[in-house]
C-alpha positions in Angstrom: 202.0 30.0 86.6 198.0 30.2 86.8 198.6 32.8 89.0 200.8 34.5 86.6 198.4 34.0 84.2 195.6 35.3 86.6 197.4 38.8 86.7 197.5 39.1 82.8 193.7 38.3 82.1 192.7 40.6 84.9 193.7 43.4 82.3 192.0 41.5 79.0 189.7 43.5 78.4 192.6 45.7 77.0 191.8 49.6 77.1 190.7 50.5 73.7 189.3 54.3 73.7 186.6 54.5 71.2 186.1 58.2 71.4 187.8 60.8 73.7 189.8 59.6 77.1 187.6 59.9 80.2 189.6 60.4 83.1 188.1 57.0 85.2 188.1 55.1 82.3 189.7 52.5 83.7 190.1 51.8 87.1 192.3 49.0 87.6 196.4 49.5 88.6 198.4 49.7 85.9 201.7 47.0 85.6 204.1 48.7 84.0 204.7 53.1 82.9 205.6 53.1 79.1 207.3 56.2 78.9 206.5 58.5 75.5 209.5 60.1 74.1 210.1 62.9 71.8 212.3 63.8 68.5 212.9 67.0 68.2 212.7 67.9 64.1 210.3 65.7 63.4 206.4 64.4 64.4 207.7 60.7 65.9 206.6 59.9 69.0 208.0 57.0 70.4 207.1 54.2 73.5 209.5 53.6 75.7 209.7 50.1 76.7 208.5 49.0 72.6 205.6 47.4 72.7 207.3 44.7 70.9 209.9 44.3 73.9 207.3 44.3 76.4 206.2 41.5 74.7 209.2 39.3 75.2 208.8 40.8 78.2 206.0 38.7 79.6 206.6 36.2 77.8 210.0 36.2 79.7 208.5 36.4 83.2 206.9 32.5 82.2 209.7 31.1 81.3 212.0 32.2 85.1 208.8 31.5 86.7 209.5 27.5 84.6 213.2 27.8 85.2 212.7 28.4 89.6 210.9 25.3 89.6 213.1 23.5 87.9 216.4 21.2 89.5 214.5 21.3 93.5 215.4 18.1 95.4 212.5 15.8 96.6 211.7 16.4 100.4 213.3 13.3 101.2 216.7 13.9 100.6 216.4 16.4 103.6 214.1 14.1 105.8 216.3 11.1 105.0 219.8 11.8 104.2 220.6 8.2 104.6 218.9 7.1 101.4 221.0 9.3 99.5 217.9 10.6 97.2 219.4 11.8 94.5 215.9 12.0 92.7 214.4 15.7 91.6 210.8 16.7 91.6 209.1 17.0 88.1 209.2 19.7 87.2 206.8 21.6 84.1 208.4 22.2 80.9 207.8 25.3 78.2 207.2 23.0 75.4 203.8 21.2 77.3 200.7 21.9 75.6 199.0 23.5 79.1 202.0 25.7 79.1 201.8 27.2 76.5 197.7 27.5 76.7 198.6 30.0 79.4 201.4 32.0 77.7 199.1 32.5 74.3 196.4 33.4 76.6 198.6 36.0 78.8 200.6 36.8 75.3 197.0 37.7 74.3 195.9 39.4 77.2 198.6 41.1 77.3 198.2 42.4 73.0 194.7 43.6 73.9 196.2 47.0 75.9 198.4 48.1 72.9 195.8 50.6 70.6 195.7 52.4 74.1 198.1 54.1 73.9 198.6 54.3 70.2 194.8 56.1 69.9 195.7 58.8 73.1 197.9 60.2 71.2 196.3 61.2 68.8 195.4 64.6 70.9 198.7 65.3 69.9 198.1 65.5 66.3 197.5 68.9 66.1 200.7 70.0 68.4 202.7 67.9 66.3 204.3 71.1 64.6 205.2 72.9 67.1 207.9 69.5 67.5 208.9 69.0 63.9 210.6 72.6 63.8 207.4 73.8 61.2 206.1 76.5 64.3 209.8 78.0 64.4 210.0 78.4 60.1 206.9 80.3 60.2 208.0 82.7 62.9 211.0 83.0 61.1 209.2 83.5 58.0 206.6 86.3 60.1 210.1 88.2 60.8 211.2 88.1 57.5 207.3 89.7 55.7 208.0 92.9 53.8 206.4 95.5 55.1 207.4 94.6 59.0 205.3 93.6 60.8 203.5 96.0 63.8 204.2 95.4 67.6 200.8 94.8 67.7 201.3 91.6 65.2 204.1 90.2 67.3 201.4 91.3 70.8 198.5 88.8 69.4 201.7 86.0 68.5 203.1 86.7 71.4 200.1 85.9 72.9 198.8 82.8 70.8 202.1 81.1 72.6 201.0 82.1 76.1 197.6 81.0 75.1 199.2 76.8 74.1 201.5 76.7 76.2 199.2 76.8 79.4 196.7 74.9 77.2 199.5 72.0 76.5 200.8 72.1 80.9 196.9 71.6 81.6 197.4 68.1 79.8 197.0 64.3 81.3 200.9 63.9 82.6 200.3 59.7 83.4 197.2 58.4 81.8 195.7 55.1 83.3 195.3 52.4 80.3 194.3 48.8 81.5 197.7 47.8 82.1 199.9 50.0 80.7 200.4 53.7 82.4 201.1 56.4 80.1 203.5 58.7 80.9 203.6 62.2 78.8 205.2 64.0 81.4 208.3 64.1 78.7 206.1 64.9 75.8 204.6 68.1 77.2 207.4 69.1 79.1 209.0 69.6 75.5 206.8 71.0 73.6 205.9 73.8 76.2 209.8 74.6 76.3 209.7 74.7 72.6 206.4 77.3 72.4 208.5 78.7 75.6 211.8 79.3 72.8 209.5 81.1 70.3 207.9 83.5 72.9 211.7 84.1 73.9 212.7 84.7 70.2 210.5 87.3 70.1 210.8 89.1 73.2 214.7 88.4 72.9 214.9 90.0 68.6 213.5 93.8 70.7 215.0 93.5 73.6 218.3 93.4 71.0 216.8 96.2 68.4 216.0 98.7 71.5 219.9 98.2 72.8 221.1 98.9 69.4 218.5 101.7 68.7 219.9 103.0 72.5 223.6 102.8 71.6 222.9 104.7 68.2 221.2 107.7 70.5 223.7 108.1 72.6 226.1 107.9 70.6 224.6 110.6 68.6 224.4 112.9 71.4 228.0 112.2 72.5 229.1 113.5 68.8 226.8 116.6 69.2 228.3 117.4 72.4 231.6 117.0 71.7 231.1 119.5 67.6 228.8 121.7 69.7 231.8 122.4 72.3 234.4 123.3 70.9 235.4 127.0 69.7 235.8 127.5 66.5 239.4 129.3 65.6 239.0 130.4 61.8 235.9 131.3 59.6 235.6 128.9 58.3 235.6 126.1 61.4 232.9 128.8 62.5 230.5 128.1 59.3 231.2 124.3 58.7 230.1 124.2 62.7 227.2 126.5 62.1 225.9 124.6 59.5 226.4 121.1 61.4 223.6 123.4 64.5 221.5 123.7 61.3 221.8 120.5 60.3 221.4 118.9 63.5 218.3 120.9 64.7 216.8 120.8 60.7 217.1 116.7 60.6 219.7 114.6 63.6 217.0 115.6 66.0 214.1 114.7 63.9 216.3 111.2 63.7 216.7 110.8 67.8 213.1 112.4 68.4 211.7 109.0 65.9 214.7 106.8 67.8 213.5 107.9 70.9 209.7 107.2 70.6 210.0 104.2 68.7 212.9 103.1 71.7 210.1 103.6 74.6 207.6 101.4 72.0 210.1 98.6 72.0 210.0 99.6 76.1 207.3 99.5 76.6 206.5 96.1 74.8 209.3 94.5 76.5 207.8 95.4 79.4 203.9 94.1 78.5 205.8 90.6 77.9 
């Protein structure tokens, strides 16, 4: 019991972070890893295992040590079997005052290591709007602006997402906090993935628009080629064909030129992104 207590009291100084976390702030090898579990659609971050669970495990560790020492036969039973010794070694009990004090001291040492992980997660406050879905809703609102945003505005937004993703990818994944190693890898990966999805939403939109424009342009050219290749058999058909050619020259070609310019701009935009 005292050996286990010594292991726990090695971490009794806790892991409170007064200001900003720095590397090598806590140099002891952590005894347990706690993962940070994000919940998409909310700002909730959970610890796994929870601190309540860890508290119970520390307490249970001492109960297991006590249980191991129960029912240990006296040495005489093996040295002098002819004596029929049935007595067992006296073992400590969990309700003894000294045992209670040992367990209480160990639990107190554990409790000093609870504030650190909670304090460290404060650095994620500015990113939780991504996890909650607010970032996605903001992008949807951006798409619905009237007038529709310029390509340069979308380019700026893509750059913003890329910078944000790079910033998240550089964040610490494993943080030694004395007794506890805080594993933020899942949280970091989730945030990075959500930001990447926002960037992809913009790119996919313009790929889709380009596809529609290309089909429309191809369809218009095919229709023009078909009409012009027809040989008029009557004066009325000749007049209709002439009117169609004039309309194509004055209106349709202008619209096609506009679509081609727009399509070219979208292609260049997608190539740059």
